[in-house]
BAFI-3210 file (N, C-alpha, C; in Angstrom, 3 decimals, decimal comma, padded with zeros to 6 digits):
// residues 219
n [1|2|3|4|5|6|7|8|9|10|11|12|13|14|15|16|17|18|19|20|21|22|23|24|25|26|27|28|29|30|31|32|33|34|35|36|37|38|39|40|41|42|43|44|45|46|47|48|49|50|51|52|53|54|55|56|57|58|59|60|61|62|63|64|65|66|67|68|69|70|71|72|73|74|75|76|77|78|79|80|81|82|83|84|85|86|87|88|89|90|91|92|93|94|95|96|97|98|99|100|101|102|103|104|105|106|107|108|109|110|111|112|113|114|115|116|117|118|119|120|121|122|123|124|125|126|127|128|129|130|131|132|133|134|135|136|137|138|139|140|141|142|143|144|145|146|147|148|149|150|151|152|153|154|155|156|157|158|159|160|161|162|163|164|165|166|167|168|169|170|171|172|173|174|175|176|177|178|179|180|181|182|183|184|185|186|187|188|189|190|191|192|193|194|195|196|197|198|199|200|201|202|203|204|205|206|207|208|209|210|211|212|213|214|215|216|217|218|219]
n.u [-014,526|-011,122|-007,755|-005,841|-005,475|-005,670|-003,456|-001,770|-002,337|-001,476|000,749|001,923|001,441|003,178|005,881|005,053|005,561|008,187|009,914|008,627|010,700|012,839|013,165|012,601|014,814|017,158|017,305|016,539|015,754|014,928|011,862|009,779|010,250|010,106|007,461|006,275|007,047|005,994|003,363|003,013|003,883|001,914|-000,720|-000,888|000,228|-000,848|-003,459|-003,145|-002,573|-005,075|-006,772|-005,728|-006,033|-009,036|-010,296|-011,987|-011,786|-012,895|-014,572|-013,955|-014,334|-016,555|-018,447|-019,789|-022,878|-024,729|-025,382|-023,680|-021,060|-021,565|-020,930|-018,334|-017,096|-017,579|-016,349|-013,667|-013,336|-013,464|-010,728|-009,006|-009,294|-007,985|-005,795|-004,416|-004,821|-003,397|-000,977|-000,748|-000,916|001,295|003,511|005,042|006,807|008,193|010,130|009,268|010,476|013,136|012,258|010,675|012,508|014,335|012,950|012,172|014,793|015,064|013,551|014,121|012,622|011,564|010,063|007,396|004,545|003,713|004,492|002,801|000,300|000,168|000,756|-001,207|-003,389|-002,455|-000,849|-002,180|-004,519|-003,384|-002,000|-004,271|-005,577|-003,944|-003,492|-006,051|-008,072|-006,985|-005,033|-006,925|-010,093|-010,172|-008,547|-010,233|-012,373|-011,657|-010,037|-010,243|-011,944|-011,149|-007,877|-007,474|-007,557|-005,712|-003,470|-003,741|-003,259|-000,720|000,670|000,727|001,769|004,549|005,222|005,500|007,988|009,958|009,539|009,642|011,769|014,786|014,695|013,384|013,613|013,875|012,190|009,897|009,583|008,807|006,221|005,100|004,683|003,037|000,777|000,305|-000,766|-002,594|-004,155|-004,397|-006,027|-008,346|-009,151|-009,808|-011,415|-013,804|-014,179|-014,945|-017,929|-019,287|-017,277|-016,049|-013,447|-013,480|-014,187|-011,951|-009,892|-010,916|-010,251|-007,577|-006,782|-007,425|-006,034|-003,645|-003,685|-003,675|-000,766|000,603|000,091|001,323|003,822|004,209|004,290|006,391|008,351]
n.v [-015,724|-014,998|-016,542|-015,712|-012,596|-012,155|-012,837|-011,357|-008,868|-009,405|-009,857|-007,014|-005,593|-006,354|-005,664|-002,643|-001,513|-002,860|-001,733|001,514|001,120|000,735|003,190|004,775|003,971|003,717|005,148|007,667|010,360|014,179|015,113|015,775|014,992|012,179|011,892|012,365|010,141|008,443|008,842|008,138|005,274|004,397|004,977|005,348|003,406|001,319|001,517|001,648|-000,893|-002,131|-001,453|-002,337|-005,135|-005,263|-004,925|-003,086|000,134|002,038|001,426|001,335|003,525|004,897|007,787|008,854|009,405|012,496|011,855|009,552|011,384|012,783|011,045|010,022|011,866|012,293|009,876|010,164|012,251|011,134|009,234|011,229|012,141|009,876|009,166|011,502|011,576|008,950|009,616|011,548|010,312|008,504|010,606|010,828|008,919|008,647|010,031|011,917|014,362|013,691|011,149|012,792|014,654|012,470|010,985|013,423|014,236|011,769|011,735|013,574|015,776|019,194|022,298|022,461|022,295|022,082|019,779|018,453|018,485|017,215|014,393|014,124|014,322|013,672|011,577|009,450|008,891|008,008|005,810|004,089|003,371|001,587|-000,184|-000,613|-000,435|-001,425|-003,955|-005,184|-005,166|-004,917|-007,404|-008,778|-009,849|-012,243|-013,791|-015,725|-014,039|-014,152|-014,718|-011,929|-010,175|-010,807|-010,584|-007,858|-006,226|-007,506|-006,900|-003,893|-003,027|-004,402|-002,493|000,319|-000,405|000,229|002,960|004,005|002,950|002,641|004,859|004,051|002,402|-001,163|-002,669|-000,880|-000,672|-003,043|-002,959|-000,865|-002,031|-004,459|-002,803|-001,293|-003,936|-004,932|-002,140|-002,239|-004,260|-003,733|-001,465|-003,092|-003,897|-001,507|-001,070|-003,279|-003,619|-001,817|-001,675|000,262|002,781|005,239|005,416|003,925|005,762|008,523|007,529|006,914|010,009|011,336|009,673|010,444|013,364|014,033|012,798|014,227|016,407|016,004|015,984|018,757|019,952|018,880|019,831]
n.w [-012,586|-012,897|-013,900|-014,944|-015,011|-012,373|-012,069|-013,054|-011,400|-009,088|-009,492|-011,175|-009,087|-006,595|-008,401|-008,529|-005,941|-005,394|-007,210|-006,274|-003,705|-004,286|-005,156|-003,349|-001,513|-002,677|-005,195|-004,312|-004,968|-005,692|-003,061|-004,486|-006,766|-006,581|-005,370|-007,874|-009,605|-008,057|-008,573|-011,071|-010,794|-009,298|-010,384|-012,869|-014,690|-013,476|-014,275|-017,132|-017,427|-016,648|-018,699|-020,621|-020,043|-019,811|-017,880|-015,734|-014,604|-013,155|-011,216|-008,315|-007,973|-007,641|-006,585|-003,253|-001,794|-000,687|002,234|002,708|003,023|004,757|006,914|006,145|006,711|010,013|010,165|009,602|011,638|013,801|013,634|013,370|016,011|017,276|016,479|017,633|020,133|020,837|020,394|022,380|024,548|024,517|024,292|026,491|026,660|024,151|022,169|019,807|018,413|018,131|015,760|013,595|013,085|011,810|009,722|008,375|007,076|005,556|004,195|002,446|002,696|002,039|002,990|005,076|004,657|001,606|001,453|003,312|002,645|000,031|001,173|002,987|001,329|-001,778|-001,978|-000,077|-001,484|-003,920|-002,620|-001,907|-004,371|-005,260|-003,759|-002,508|-004,518|-006,610|-005,536|-004,384|-004,315|-007,649|-007,449|-006,385|-007,426|-009,098|-007,325|-004,500|-001,906|000,690|000,110|-001,620|000,661|002,391|000,600|-000,004|002,023|003,182|001,407|001,451|004,316|004,064|001,818|002,991|005,123|003,266|003,405|006,515|006,878|008,360|010,469|012,623|015,399|015,355|017,171|016,988|014,900|013,525|015,335|013,522|011,488|012,079|012,828|010,555|008,798|010,298|009,624|006,962|006,466|007,933|005,932|003,899|004,598|005,427|002,411|001,258|001,222|-000,055|-002,506|-003,080|-003,055|-001,034|001,280|002,526|002,292|003,236|005,845|005,567|004,850|006,946|009,008|008,001|008,322|010,961|011,337|010,496|011,635|014,030|013,563|012,306|015,086|016,241|015,097]
ca.u [-012,990|-009,766|-006,717|-004,552|-005,992|-005,290|-001,543|-001,063|-002,522|-000,254|002,448|002,054|001,530|004,574|006,155|005,259|005,745|009,361|009,972|009,034|011,230|014,223|013,347|012,829|016,179|018,716|017,801|016,243|015,465|013,965|010,590|008,427|010,397|009,672|006,032|005,721|007,437|004,912|001,841|003,154|004,091|000,868|-002,115|-000,754|000,870|-002,265|-004,828|-003,211|-002,599|-006,101|-007,196|-005,403|-006,731|-010,318|-010,670|-013,366|-010,737|-012,984|-015,473|-013,925|-014,380|-018,038|-018,820|-021,132|-023,906|-024,501|-025,314|-022,349|-020,037|-021,211|-020,595|-017,247|-016,456|-017,032|-015,366|-012,831|-012,978|-012,768|-009,528|-007,804|-009,045|-007,779|-004,384|-003,894|-005,156|-002,518|000,173|-001,114|-000,535|002,643|004,671|005,932|008,102|008,645|011,169|008,935|011,240|013,547|011,157|010,411|013,825|015,267|012,275|012,546|016,301|015,606|012,432|014,459|011,521|011,947|008,498|006,475|002,858|002,739|004,607|001,724|-000,850|000,574|000,392|-002,471|-004,669|-002,178|000,110|-003,615|-005,074|-002,438|-001,828|-005,600|-005,832|-003,512|-003,781|-007,112|-009,138|-006,463|-004,980|-007,929|-011,334|-009,792|-008,007|-011,163|-013,335|-010,476|-009,572|-010,920|-011,713|-009,510|-006,594|-006,941|-007,413|-004,449|-002,374|-003,116|-002,973|000,300|001,558|000,705|002,590|005,612|005,710|006,205|008,915|010,982|009,133|010,154|013,292|015,675|014,125|012,594|014,407|013,615|010,747|008,947|008,941|007,855|005,095|004,399|004,535|001,900|-000,333|-000,047|-000,826|-004,186|-004,745|-004,929|-007,493|-009,594|-009,231|-010,260|-013,165|-014,797|-014,483|-015,586|-019,215|-019,563|-016,880|-015,440|-012,178|-013,947|-014,008|-010,438|-009,378|-010,777|-009,776|-006,248|-006,694|-007,353|-004,691|-002,211|-003,730|-003,145|000,692|001,489|000,128|002,204|005,019|004,232|004,510|007,858|009,498]
ca.v [-015,357|-014,962|-016,489|-014,805|-011,252|-012,327|-013,110|-010,148|-007,856|-009,958|-009,327|-005,529|-004,863|-006,763|-005,023|-001,283|-002,070|-002,688|000,014|002,559|001,068|001,052|004,918|005,342|003,995|003,769|006,494|008,955|011,485|015,346|014,828|016,582|014,153|011,051|012,162|012,364|008,818|007,704|008,719|007,229|003,912|003,569|004,973|005,682|001,893|000,042|002,278|001,133|-002,750|-002,369|-001,135|-004,119|-006,323|-005,163|-004,483|-001,757|000,883|003,263|000,389|001,294|004,881|006,052|009,053|008,760|010,265|013,485|011,289|009,102|012,086|012,864|009,772|009,669|012,943|012,368|008,832|010,620|013,007|010,153|008,391|011,840|012,075|008,696|009,221|012,494|010,904|007,865|010,778|012,367|009,128|008,083|011,248|011,143|007,805|008,321|011,306|012,179|015,239|012,721|010,810|013,803|014,542|011,556|011,063|014,842|013,561|010,287|011,304|014,784|017,290|021,111|022,814|021,638|022,765|021,541|018,341|017,648|018,504|016,229|013,460|013,794|014,350|013,170|010,524|008,650|009,015|007,087|004,322|003,892|003,066|000,751|-001,337|-001,303|-000,550|-002,170|-004,585|-005,846|-004,941|-005,913|-008,902|-009,761|-010,605|-013,159|-014,990|-015,567|-013,103|-014,342|-014,022|-010,472|-009,722|-011,217|-010,084|-006,205|-005,846|-007,279|-005,522|-002,450|-003,162|-004,502|-001,113|001,227|-000,486|001,200|004,642|003,680|002,606|003,382|006,029|003,821|001,110|-002,530|-003,337|-000,171|-000,533|-004,304|-002,447|-000,182|-003,133|-005,117|-002,201|-001,269|-004,912|-004,514|-001,501|-002,640|-005,326|-002,599|-000,236|-003,378|-004,431|-000,587|-000,912|-004,575|-003,596|-000,305|-001,354|002,055|003,403|006,207|005,350|003,854|006,892|009,295|006,765|007,044|010,562|012,189|009,663|011,308|014,535|013,347|012,239|015,943|017,774|015,256|016,229|020,046|019,484|018,303|019,887]
ca.w [-011,976|-014,433|-013,000|-015,711|-014,506|-011,277|-011,390|-013,617|-010,736|-008,485|-010,524|-011,155|-007,879|-006,396|-009,175|-008,296|-004,454|-005,501|-007,980|-005,018|-002,976|-005,006|-005,588|-001,740|-000,515|-003,186|-006,075|-003,105|-005,594|-004,585|-003,058|-006,200|-008,446|-006,145|-005,940|-009,654|-010,050|-006,982|-009,275|-012,513|-010,570|-008,725|-011,027|-014,099|-015,103|-013,136|-015,326|-018,499|-017,347|-016,606|-019,650|-022,075|-019,876|-020,088|-016,345|-015,134|-013,779|-012,063|-010,529|-007,101|-007,398|-007,722|-005,932|-002,252|-001,805|000,376|003,556|003,182|003,072|006,148|007,560|005,894|007,455|010,912|010,670|010,058|012,244|014,714|013,493|013,559|017,507|018,290|016,730|018,549|021,679|021,201|020,536|023,785|025,782|024,247|023,852|026,975|026,764|022,840|021,408|018,506|017,591|017,092|014,823|012,942|012,274|010,862|008,682|007,105|006,443|004,892|002,876|001,683|002,950|002,266|003,078|005,636|003,965|000,346|001,743|004,515|001,603|-000,631|002,214|003,307|000,016|-002,975|-001,373|000,685|-002,968|-004,856|-001,875|-001,685|-005,771|-005,785|-002,662|-002,348|-005,471|-007,706|-005,177|-003,369|-005,138|-008,446|-007,223|-005,427|-008,642|-009,622|-006,582|-003,215|-001,600|001,849|-000,646|-001,579|001,942|002,860|-000,490|000,349|003,487|003,793|000,966|001,954|005,233|003,360|001,184|004,073|005,207|002,776|004,133|007,463|006,461|009,635|011,384|013,745|016,085|015,388|017,879|016,804|013,299|013,535|015,256|012,869|009,984|012,540|012,397|008,958|008,191|010,497|009,179|005,823|006,954|008,223|005,102|002,772|004,948|004,853|001,355|000,507|000,608|-001,265|-003,953|-003,625|-001,999|-000,318|003,034|003,207|001,492|004,387|007,178|005,445|004,537|008,211|009,735|007,550|008,765|011,828|011,490|009,803|012,836|015,215|012,489|012,839|016,452|017,015|013,706]
c.u [-012,116|-008,475|-005,463|-004,600|-005,395|-004,079|-001,291|-001,390|-001,683|000,946|002,844|002,113|002,607|005,557|006,774|006,001|007,038|010,375|010,063|009,903|012,342|014,442|013,494|014,207|017,157|018,865|017,517|016,505|014,869|012,720|009,378|008,955|010,136|008,331|005,658|005,862|006,296|003,679|001,710|002,970|002,679|-000,450|-001,792|-000,268|-000,322|-003,401|-004,309|-002,894|-004,418|-007,071|-006,809|-006,075|-008,081|-011,299|-011,376|-012,318|-011,211|-014,304|-015,293|-014,037|-015,561|-018,146|-019,812|-022,119|-023,588|-024,433|-024,066|-021,137|-019,957|-021,052|-018,984|-016,325|-016,474|-016,339|-014,054|-012,098|-012,369|-011,071|-008,918|-008,261|-008,222|-006,121|-003,762|-003,831|-003,984|-000,927|000,040|-000,181|000,928|003,939|005,640|007,120|008,379|009,068|010,472|009,398|012,449|013,648|011,545|011,623|014,557|014,456|012,350|013,724|015,691|014,607|012,419|013,117|012,155|009,979|007,738|004,956|002,664|003,556|003,239|000,533|-000,611|000,197|-000,712|-003,457|-004,006|-001,670|-001,405|-004,164|-004,341|-002,154|-003,196|-005,769|-004,958|-003,674|-005,178|-008,063|-008,039|-005,986|-006,095|-009,273|-011,469|-009,736|-009,076|-012,284|-012,791|-010,248|-010,415|-010,615|-010,602|-008,566|-006,215|-007,096|-005,843|-003,486|-002,398|-003,176|-001,482|001,258|001,615|001,419|003,633|006,074|006,226|006,974|010,196|010,716|010,128|011,096|014,156|015,704|013,883|013,641|013,223|012,335|009,791|008,369|008,612|006,598|004,425|004,036|003,324|001,011|-000,859|-000,641|-002,571|-005,327|-005,446|-006,204|-008,332|-010,191|-010,233|-011,516|-014,118|-015,174|-014,968|-017,043|-019,769|-018,776|-016,222|-014,070|-012,480|-013,739|-012,518|-009,547|-009,456|-010,251|-008,135|-005,945|-006,165|-007,013|-003,493|-002,313|-003,329|-001,780|001,237|001,146|000,914|003,585|005,254|005,004|005,714|008,463|010,693]
c.v [-015,976|-015,238|-015,994|-013,190|-011,184|-012,339|-011,820|-009,001|-008,111|-009,267|-007,631|-005,365|-005,047|-005,763|-003,189|-001,492|-001,542|-001,725|001,360|002,224|001,455|003,009|005,679|004,976|003,638|004,648|007,750|010,280|012,727|014,608|015,001|015,415|012,642|010,830|011,700|010,823|007,483|007,482|007,980|005,412|003,205|003,820|004,775|004,196|000,819|000,434|001,210|-000,670|-002,769|-002,464|-001,909|-004,885|-006,421|-005,038|-003,220|-001,335|001,558|002,660|001,173|003,146|006,052|006,625|008,660|009,553|011,186|012,967|010,732|009,683|012,711|012,536|009,844|010,991|012,501|010,871|009,144|011,616|012,103|009,790|009,370|012,208|010,664|008,443|010,398|011,404|009,553|008,999|011,207|011,359|008,451|009,114|011,793|009,875|007,622|009,862|011,287|013,117|014,495|011,803|011,035|014,079|013,434|011,146|012,018|014,384|012,619|010,791|013,121|015,683|018,231|021,528|022,063|021,860|021,750|019,773|017,685|017,609|017,600|014,851|013,138|013,409|013,163|011,473|009,230|008,298|008,099|005,588|003,298|002,916|001,890|-000,408|-001,832|-001,447|-001,347|-003,859|-005,584|-006,054|-005,700|-007,166|-009,831|-010,682|-011,167|-014,015|-014,869|-014,572|-012,787|-013,963|-012,955|-009,707|-009,828|-010,412|-008,404|-005,881|-005,681|-006,852|-004,297|-001,945|-003,175|-003,383|-000,533|000,824|000,147|002,596|004,792|003,494|002,534|004,033|005,407|002,568|000,007|-002,960|-002,212|-000,330|-002,277|-003,877|-001,984|-001,125|-003,862|-003,896|-001,565|-002,420|-004,847|-003,141|-001,325|-003,821|-004,496|-001,709|-001,326|-004,091|-003,223|-000,634|-001,987|-004,495|-002,536|-000,397|000,012|002,134|004,347|006,407|005,050|005,062|007,975|008,548|007,446|008,790|011,742|011,454|010,233|012,690|014,819|013,601|013,386|016,833|017,231|015,790|017,815|019,913|019,537|018,603|021,102]
c.w [-013,179|-013,612|-013,723|-015,019|-013,061|-010,662|-011,765|-012,520|-009,577|-008,417|-010,283|-010,174|-006,977|-007,064|-008,925|-007,072|-004,972|-006,187|-006,881|-004,479|-002,716|-005,311|-004,226|-000,987|-001,309|-004,322|-005,217|-003,983|-004,543|-004,311|-003,774|-007,107|-007,642|-006,054|-007,177|-010,112|-009,481|-008,042|-010,713|-012,000|-010,200|-009,330|-012,178|-015,070|-014,480|-013,955|-016,570|-018,209|-017,202|-017,910|-020,699|-021,466|-019,596|-018,990|-016,174|-014,491|-012,705|-011,269|-009,182|-006,738|-007,808|-006,304|-004,696|-002,531|-000,472|002,006|003,617|003,566|003,894|007,311|007,464|006,840|008,854|011,148|010,569|010,386|013,596|014,961|013,450|015,212|018,346|017,415|017,485|019,845|021,646|021,070|021,764|024,846|025,555|024,368|025,125|027,064|025,424|022,200|019,947|018,022|017,185|015,618|013,426|012,396|011,407|009,876|007,128|007,042|005,254|003,790|001,706|001,490|002,632|002,308|003,559|004,540|003,049|000,258|002,617|003,751|001,091|000,332|002,397|002,170|-001,159|-002,562|-000,910|-000,605|-003,848|-004,133|-002,214|-003,296|-005,635|-004,887|-002,515|-003,685|-006,396|-007,267|-004,161|-004,313|-006,714|-008,689|-006,959|-006,420|-009,059|-008,975|-005,311|-002,642|000,472|001,127|-000,538|-000,266|002,364|001,827|000,011|001,277|003,518|002,642|000,970|003,452|004,873|002,754|001,748|004,682|004,663|003,162|005,036|007,542|008,022|010,920|013,088|014,317|015,765|015,546|017,253|015,321|013,073|014,007|014,625|011,536|010,219|012,195|011,386|008,555|008,763|010,147|007,950|005,810|007,074|006,872|004,058|003,332|004,958|003,436|000,652|000,116|-000,001|-002,634|-004,045|-002,420|-001,331|000,896|003,324|003,209|002,236|005,396|006,970|005,547|006,187|009,070|009,276|008,100|009,923|012,162|011,133|011,158|014,057|014,499|012,561|014,418|017,210|015,781|014,592]
res [x|x|x|x|x|x|x|x|x|x|x|x|x|x|x|x|x|x|x|x|x|x|x|x|x|x|x|x|x|x|x|x|x|x|x|x|x|x|x|x|x|x|x|x|x|x|x|x|x|x|x|x|x|x|x|x|x|x|x|x|x|x|x|x|x|x|x|x|x|x|x|x|x|x|x|x|x|x|x|x|x|x|x|x|x|x|x|x|x|x|x|x|x|x|x|x|x|x|x|x|x|x|x|x|x|x|x|x|x|x|x|x|x|x|x|x|x|x|x|x|x|x|x|x|x|x|x|x|x|x|x|x|x|x|x|x|x|x|x|x|x|x|x|x|x|x|x|x|x|x|x|x|x|x|x|x|x|x|x|x|x|x|x|x|x|x|x|x|x|x|x|x|x|x|x|x|x|x|x|x|x|x|x|x|x|x|x|x|x|x|x|x|x|x|x|x|x|x|x|x|x|x|x|x|x|x|x|x|x|x|x|x|x|x|x|x|x|x|x]
***
């Protein structure tokens, strides 16, 4: 274990989240500009840090075998079904069209399809790289695993407060943050044994595809 590397990972993760929160809430650039900034902040900067620090950058990106891929796809399909099921159960009580309109305005979204594809595949990968590969797998090599679990999941949840913004009422925002923290713990858990982010990425990806489906239904 190397406490210096652990501190570096924690500090840089917090800085990356703070920078993106500032971009999301204060700068508010066009969506494609924000996406490019996020790629630099969540991927390029951690890669540079790992290169300088002598940390193996791509250990969490080893490709799964064919059998594992099939299992991941089935897992993803289950996640998609679960999210859509939750939507169907709650749509009578929650006005999703208002939430979608608010989020669309907040995020400066123009053009559903390219944004949906980016969120589902690109954005999910960037977040898994930072929160799971960098802030969990790499961090757990230098501090206790319990602390790595806690830090990664809390950072994942708190970061999304900036994305949710004022779109949701406070009770729903709190519920979302709690759900994100629990989701972060689940993502960490599924990646823990394999030391690979592909399991959490697939879960994240299919959850986002379901969210984009709900978004499209309520546009």
